[in-house]
C-alpha positions as CSV (number, residue, x, y, z in Angstrom):
1,X,117.5,129.6,81.5
2,X,119.9,126.7,81.5
3,X,120.4,125.0,78.1
4,X,122.6,121.9,77.7
5,X,124.4,119.8,80.3
6,X,124.0,121.7,83.5
7,X,124.9,119.3,86.4
8,X,125.6,115.8,87.6
9,X,124.2,114.5,90.8
10,X,125.9,112.1,93.2
11,X,124.7,110.7,96.5
12,X,126.9,111.2,99.6
13,X,126.6,110.1,103.2
14,X,128.2,113.1,104.9
15,X,127.7,116.3,102.9
16,X,130.0,118.4,105.0
17,X,132.9,116.0,104.4
18,X,132.2,115.9,100.7
19,X,132.1,119.7,100.5
20,X,135.5,119.8,102.2
21,X,136.9,117.3,99.7
22,X,135.7,119.1,96.6
23,X,136.8,122.5,98.0
24,X,140.3,121.1,98.6
25,X,140.8,119.0,95.5
26,X,138.6,120.7,92.8
27,X,138.5,124.3,94.0
28,X,134.6,124.2,94.1
29,X,132.4,126.5,96.1
30,X,128.8,126.0,97.4
31,X,126.4,128.0,95.2
32,X,123.2,126.6,96.6
33,X,122.1,124.6,99.7
34,X,118.8,123.3,101.0
35,X,117.2,120.6,103.2
36,X,117.7,119.4,106.8
37,X,120.3,117.1,108.4
38,X,120.3,113.7,106.6
39,X,118.5,115.0,103.5
40,X,120.6,118.0,102.5
41,X,121.4,119.0,98.9
42,X,124.2,121.3,97.8
43,X,125.3,122.5,94.4
44,X,129.0,123.0,93.9
45,X,130.7,124.9,91.2
46,X,134.2,126.0,90.1
47,X,132.6,129.4,89.2
48,X,134.1,129.1,85.7
49,X,131.3,127.3,83.9
50,X,127.6,127.2,84.3
51,X,127.8,123.7,85.6
52,X,127.2,122.2,89.0
53,X,128.1,119.1,90.9
54,X,125.0,118.3,92.9
55,X,125.5,116.4,96.1
56,X,122.5,114.7,97.7
57,X,122.8,113.4,101.2
58,X,121.5,109.9,101.5
59,X,121.8,107.1,104.1
60,X,121.3,104.4,101.4
61,X,124.1,102.9,99.3
62,X,123.7,103.9,95.8
63,X,125.9,103.5,92.6
64,X,129.4,105.0,92.8
65,X,131.6,106.3,90.0
66,X,134.2,103.6,90.1
67,X,136.3,101.7,87.6
68,X,136.7,103.9,84.5
69,X,133.8,106.1,85.5
70,X,134.9,109.4,87.1
71,X,134.5,113.1,87.4
72,X,137.2,114.9,85.4
73,X,138.7,118.0,86.9
74,X,141.1,120.0,84.6
75,X,144.0,121.7,86.4
76,X,145.6,124.9,85.2
77,X,149.1,123.6,85.4
78,X,150.8,120.2,85.4
79,X,152.3,121.1,88.8
80,X,148.8,121.4,90.2
81,X,148.2,117.7,89.5
82,X,151.4,116.8,91.4
83,X,150.6,119.1,94.3
84,X,147.0,117.9,94.7
85,X,148.1,114.2,94.3
86,X,150.6,114.7,97.1
87,X,147.9,116.1,99.3
88,X,145.6,113.2,98.3
89,X,148.4,110.7,99.1
90,X,148.7,112.2,102.6
91,X,144.9,112.2,103.0
92,X,144.8,108.5,102.0
93,X,142.5,109.1,99.0
94,X,145.0,108.8,96.0
95,X,144.0,105.8,93.9
96,X,146.5,106.2,91.0
97,X,149.8,108.2,91.0
98,X,150.2,110.9,88.4
99,X,151.2,109.7,85.0
100,X,151.5,111.0,81.4
101,X,148.9,109.4,79.3
102,X,150.1,111.1,76.1
103,X,147.8,112.9,73.7
104,X,144.8,113.4,74.2
105,X,144.8,112.0,77.8
106,X,147.5,114.4,79.2
107,X,148.9,114.2,82.6
108,X,146.5,112.8,85.2
109,X,146.0,111.2,88.6
110,X,143.0,109.4,90.2
111,X,141.5,110.2,93.6
112,X,138.6,108.7,95.5
113,X,136.2,111.1,97.2
114,X,134.9,110.4,100.8
115,X,132.0,108.3,99.3
116,X,134.0,106.2,96.9
117,X,133.4,108.2,93.7
118,X,136.4,108.4,91.4
119,X,137.8,111.9,90.6
120,X,140.4,112.5,87.9
121,X,142.8,115.4,88.1
122,X,144.3,116.2,84.7
123,X,146.4,118.7,82.8
124,X,146.6,118.9,79.0
125,X,143.4,117.1,77.8
126,X,142.2,120.2,75.9
127,X,138.5,119.4,76.0
128,X,137.8,123.1,75.4
129,X,139.8,123.2,72.2
130,X,138.0,120.1,70.8
131,X,134.6,121.6,71.7
132,X,135.5,124.9,70.1
133,X,136.8,123.4,66.9
134,X,133.7,121.2,66.6
135,X,131.5,124.3,67.3
136,X,133.2,126.2,64.5
137,X,133.0,123.3,62.1
138,X,129.3,122.9,62.7
139,X,128.8,126.6,62.0
140,X,131.0,126.6,58.9
141,X,131.2,123.2,57.1
142,X,134.3,124.5,55.2
143,X,136.3,124.8,58.4
144,X,138.9,122.2,59.3
145,X,137.7,119.1,61.1
146,X,139.2,118.4,64.6
147,X,142.5,116.6,64.6
148,X,142.0,112.8,64.9
149,X,142.6,111.3,68.3
150,X,145.7,109.1,68.5
């Protein structure tokens, strides 16, 4: 059974267009689908973590991840951020050009998905390292605390 944060759900107007976007820019695959035209639901995953992006087809305007709110997608290499940003630029969905935000932000760019949700592509944020260090510290109070954020 699932335990902990397992998914985030977003509303979309055209589920097929959104699936194409997340396949191209986040390397996600559909792991579940249900419903009929106009009320379909899909679960997308990068197949690396037990976590899903749930897309719910809806005709009504609902809240969008905009401003500072975003989905964060970690890329394996810095070059992947540049490559995907170039594709997003061509597709007309690049909101912010790649830039180096320093530690702990890393190298990142901002895209907008077909329904207006912000998606950050990044390299070098090391969320996994911070989580693992904190996990070890909580198991062993004598362990070193995580490095302070600058």
